[in-house]
C-alpha positions as CSV (number, residue, x, y, z in Angstrom):
1,M,0.2,0.0,0.5
2,K,2.6,2.3,0.1
3,A,4.7,2.0,-2.7
4,I,0.7,2.9,-4.0
5,Y,0.9,5.7,-2.4
6,I,4.6,6.7,-3.4
7,S,3.9,5.9,-6.6
8,L,0.3,7.8,-6.8
9,R,2.3,10.9,-5.8
10,I,4.9,10.5,-8.3
11,E,1.5,10.8,-10.7
12,L,0.4,13.7,-9.0
13,L,3.3,15.1,-9.6
14,K,3.8,14.7,-12.8
15,A,0.2,15.7,-13.8
16,Y,1.0,18.7,-11.8
17,R,3.6,19.9,-13.7
18,S,2.0,19.0,-17.1
19,K,-0.4,20.9,-19.3
20,A,-2.5,18.7,-19.4
21,L,-4.1,19.4,-15.6
22,L,-5.0,23.2,-16.7
23,C,-6.1,22.0,-20.2
24,T,-8.8,19.9,-18.5
25,I,-10.1,22.1,-15.9
26,I,-11.1,24.9,-18.8
27,L,-12.2,22.6,-21.2
28,F,-14.8,21.1,-18.6
29,S,-15.1,24.6,-17.1
30,I,-16.5,25.3,-20.6
31,F,-19.7,22.2,-20.4
32,P,-21.7,24.3,-17.6
33,L,-20.8,27.4,-19.4
34,M,-22.9,26.4,-22.7
35,C,-25.7,24.7,-20.9
36,G,-26.1,27.7,-18.9
37,L,-25.8,30.0,-22.7
38,F,-28.8,27.3,-23.8
39,M,-30.9,28.6,-20.7
40,V,-30.4,32.1,-21.2
41,I,-31.7,31.8,-25.0
42,L,-35.1,29.8,-23.7
43,K,-35.5,32.0,-20.9
44,D,-36.3,34.9,-23.1
45,P,-36.2,33.8,-26.8
46,Q,-36.9,36.7,-28.1
47,A,-33.7,38.9,-26.7
48,A,-31.9,36.3,-28.7
49,Q,-33.5,36.2,-31.9
50,S,-30.4,38.6,-33.4
51,M,-28.8,35.3,-32.4
52,G,-30.3,33.6,-35.5
53,L,-31.0,29.9,-35.7
54,I,-29.7,29.3,-32.6
55,S,-32.7,30.1,-30.4
56,L,-34.7,27.7,-32.5
57,K,-31.5,25.1,-32.1
58,A,-31.6,25.1,-28.1
59,Q,-35.3,25.3,-28.4
60,I,-35.5,21.5,-30.5
61,V,-33.0,20.1,-28.2
62,A,-32.8,21.5,-24.2
63,G,-36.8,22.2,-24.6
64,S,-37.7,24.8,-21.3
65,A,-35.4,26.2,-18.8
66,D,-35.9,25.2,-15.7
67,W,-32.9,23.4,-13.2
68,E,-34.9,19.4,-14.7
69,T,-33.6,20.3,-18.2
70,F,-30.5,22.1,-16.7
71,F,-29.1,18.8,-14.7
72,D,-30.4,16.7,-17.6
73,M,-28.2,19.0,-20.3
74,L,-25.2,18.6,-18.1
75,N,-25.7,14.3,-17.5
76,Q,-25.8,14.4,-21.0
77,V,-22.9,16.9,-22.1
78,L,-21.2,14.9,-19.3
79,A,-22.3,10.7,-20.9
80,M,-21.4,12.0,-24.5
81,A,-18.4,14.6,-24.7
82,G,-17.3,13.4,-20.9
83,Y,-16.6,10.2,-21.9
84,I,-13.9,11.2,-25.1
85,F,-12.2,13.5,-23.0
86,F,-12.1,11.3,-20.5
87,A,-10.1,8.6,-23.1
88,F,-8.5,11.5,-23.6
89,I,-7.3,12.0,-19.9
90,T,-6.2,8.0,-19.4
91,T,-4.8,8.0,-22.8
92,W,-2.2,11.0,-21.7
93,L,-1.6,9.3,-18.8
94,F,0.2,5.7,-20.4
95,G,0.4,6.8,-23.6
96,R,2.7,9.6,-22.8
97,E,5.2,7.0,-21.3
98,F,5.6,5.9,-24.6
99,S,5.4,9.5,-26.7
100,D,8.2,10.4,-24.3
101,H,10.2,7.7,-24.0
102,T,10.0,6.9,-20.6
103,A,8.6,3.7,-20.8
104,K,12.0,1.7,-21.1
105,Y,13.1,3.4,-17.9
106,M,9.4,2.9,-16.0
107,L,10.1,-1.0,-16.4
108,A,13.5,-0.9,-15.3
109,L,12.9,0.9,-12.1
110,P,12.5,-1.3,-8.6
111,T,8.8,-0.4,-7.8
112,R,6.6,-3.1,-9.6
113,R,4.9,-3.1,-12.6
114,S,1.7,-3.5,-11.7
115,T,2.0,-0.8,-8.5
116,I,2.6,1.8,-11.3
117,I,-0.4,0.5,-13.5
118,I,-2.6,1.0,-10.3
119,S,-1.6,4.3,-9.1
120,K,-2.4,5.5,-12.7
121,F,-5.8,3.9,-13.1
122,L,-5.9,5.3,-9.1
123,L,-5.3,9.5,-10.6
124,A,-7.7,8.7,-13.8
125,G,-10.0,8.0,-11.4
126,L,-10.0,10.9,-9.4
127,W,-9.2,13.0,-12.0
128,I,-12.0,12.4,-13.7
129,L,-14.3,12.4,-10.3
130,L,-12.8,16.1,-9.6
131,L,-13.9,17.5,-13.2
132,T,-17.3,15.9,-12.5
133,L,-17.6,17.5,-9.6
134,L,-16.0,21.2,-11.4
135,V,-18.7,20.7,-13.5
136,F,-21.9,20.5,-11.3
137,V,-20.5,22.8,-8.8
138,I,-19.7,25.5,-11.5
139,G,-23.1,24.3,-13.4
140,F,-25.0,24.8,-9.9
141,I,-23.5,28.7,-10.0
142,I,-25.0,29.5,-13.4
143,G,-27.0,28.2,-12.9
144,V,-28.6,30.2,-10.3
145,W,-26.9,32.9,-11.7
146,V,-29.3,33.1,-14.4
147,D,-32.1,32.5,-12.1
148,I,-33.7,29.5,-13.2
149,P,-37.1,28.5,-12.2
150,G,-37.9,25.4,-10.8
151,W,-35.5,23.5,-8.3
152,S,-35.7,21.6,-5.4
153,L,-33.2,19.9,-2.6
154,D,-34.5,16.8,-4.1
155,L,-34.1,17.0,-7.8
156,T,-30.2,18.9,-7.2
157,I,-29.5,15.5,-5.0
158,S,-30.9,13.4,-7.7
159,S,-28.8,15.5,-10.1
160,F,-25.5,14.6,-8.5
161,R,-25.8,11.3,-8.2
162,S,-26.9,11.0,-11.6
163,L,-23.2,12.9,-12.9
164,F,-21.7,10.9,-11.0
165,A,-23.1,8.0,-12.0
166,I,-22.0,8.9,-15.3
167,A,-18.8,9.5,-14.4
168,I,-18.1,6.5,-12.2
169,L,-19.3,4.3,-15.5
170,S,-17.1,6.4,-17.5
171,I,-14.6,5.1,-15.4
172,L,-15.5,1.8,-15.2
173,L,-14.8,1.5,-19.2
174,M,-11.4,3.2,-19.0
175,P,-9.3,0.4,-18.7
176,F,-9.4,-0.5,-22.2
177,V,-8.1,2.9,-23.6
178,A,-5.2,2.3,-21.2
179,L,-4.8,-1.3,-22.5
180,F,-5.2,0.2,-26.1
181,A,-2.5,3.3,-25.4
182,S,-0.2,0.7,-24.0
183,A,-0.6,-2.4,-26.2
184,G,-0.3,0.2,-29.3
185,H,2.8,2.2,-27.6
186,G,1.3,6.0,-28.3
187,Y,-2.1,7.7,-28.4
188,L,-3.2,7.4,-31.7
189,P,-4.0,2.9,-31.0
190,A,-6.5,4.0,-27.5
191,L,-8.1,7.3,-29.0
192,G,-8.9,5.1,-32.2
193,W,-10.4,2.6,-29.8
194,A,-12.7,5.4,-27.5
195,F,-14.2,7.5,-30.8
196,G,-14.9,4.0,-32.4
197,S,-16.2,2.4,-28.6
198,F,-18.3,5.7,-28.5
199,F,-19.8,5.2,-32.3
200,I,-21.1,1.9,-31.9
201,A,-22.3,2.6,-28.5
202,Q,-24.9,5.0,-30.1
203,I,-25.5,2.6,-32.9
204,I,-26.6,-0.3,-30.1
205,N,-28.0,2.4,-28.4
206,V,-30.8,3.2,-31.8
207,F,-31.5,-0.1,-32.1
208,G,-32.5,-0.9,-28.1
209,W,-29.6,-2.7,-27.0
210,G,-27.4,-1.0,-25.2
211,D,-28.5,-2.1,-22.2
212,W,-26.3,-5.3,-22.6
213,F,-23.4,-3.0,-24.4
214,P,-21.1,-1.2,-21.3
215,W,-20.5,1.9,-23.3
216,S,-24.0,2.3,-23.4
217,V,-24.6,2.2,-19.8
218,P,-24.2,6.1,-19.7
219,A,-26.1,7.3,-22.4
220,L,-29.1,5.7,-21.2
221,I,-28.9,6.8,-17.5
222,S,-28.3,10.6,-19.0
223,G,-32.1,10.8,-20.1
224,M,-30.0,10.9,-23.2
225,F,-32.6,8.7,-24.8
226,G,-35.7,9.4,-23.1
227,S,-37.0,7.5,-19.6
228,Q,-37.2,4.4,-21.5
229,G,-33.7,4.2,-22.2
230,I,-33.1,5.2,-18.3
231,D,-35.3,2.5,-17.7
232,Q,-33.3,-0.3,-19.8
233,V,-30.5,0.0,-17.4
234,G,-30.9,-2.9,-14.6
235,A,-28.7,-4.8,-12.4
236,H,-27.4,-6.9,-15.7
237,S,-25.9,-3.7,-17.6
238,I,-24.1,-3.0,-13.9
239,L,-21.9,-6.3,-13.7
240,L,-21.8,-6.7,-17.8
241,T,-19.4,-3.1,-16.8
242,I,-18.3,-4.5,-13.5
243,T,-17.1,-7.3,-15.8
244,A,-15.7,-5.1,-18.5
245,F,-13.4,-2.6,-15.8
246,A,-12.2,-6.4,-14.4
247,L,-11.0,-7.7,-17.9
248,G,-10.0,-4.6,-19.1
249,I,-7.6,-4.1,-15.3
250,A,-6.1,-7.8,-15.8
251,A,-5.8,-7.5,-19.5
252,A,-3.8,-3.9,-18.8
253,L,-2.1,-4.9,-15.7
254,A,-0.8,-8.9,-17.6
255,W,0.3,-6.6,-20.2
256,W,2.8,-4.3,-18.5
257,Q,3.6,-8.0,-17.0
258,F,4.4,-10.0,-19.4
259,A,4.2,-8.6,-22.6
260,D,8.1,-8.4,-24.6
261,Q,9.1,-4.8,-23.2
262,T,11.4,-4.4,-26.0
263,H,10.5,-0.9,-27.6
């Protein structure tokens, strides 16, 4: 446990000194700002008429200007764009060792390889959860500032839980991204997997089988496919997602432990 703690501190220091952390904070801060802009347009479509078709587009996409709609938008943005950018974070944590040519030095350390990989997974999870909290906090502040009607404590708590459920399910899908970043010795294979699984998940959701495909579950929970999509998600969906997580972790650890590290 002490070795994991030390390794995690090192990974935290590397992330802190890089531009990646600041870039993700700025990027995820934009998400609630965009949702807040939609709420401003929906509250006063006539005042937003000068913005052209954006007012009409906002009405089609969002619906009404209230807290329930605003929270639903945050959930859906996190489920869609969040998954891709979570994959970028995971890819950066694992793929940079090859792009920076530091993998061979990392593998030569007396620290067990599994310890280093576990610390990277822990950092990825912590990073994603903190960004999710940032989205919620900024979103709540913007919602209060815009003076969106229909707020309630129960709705806020329920939306908070939904947002973090989406984040946790997304975390469970990251080990395969890490595996492709490791086995592919860089960023492109991992990002190819992330985009590929994302688009396949949307297609499967359209056909109504998303509850059986782990990469589709976050979008279903977000309400992107309506209440019917949320009702689809059951214990089997969560079990399959956890199974995908376990397989991804095992495969990533096995690759780092046993694969030929000659590059």
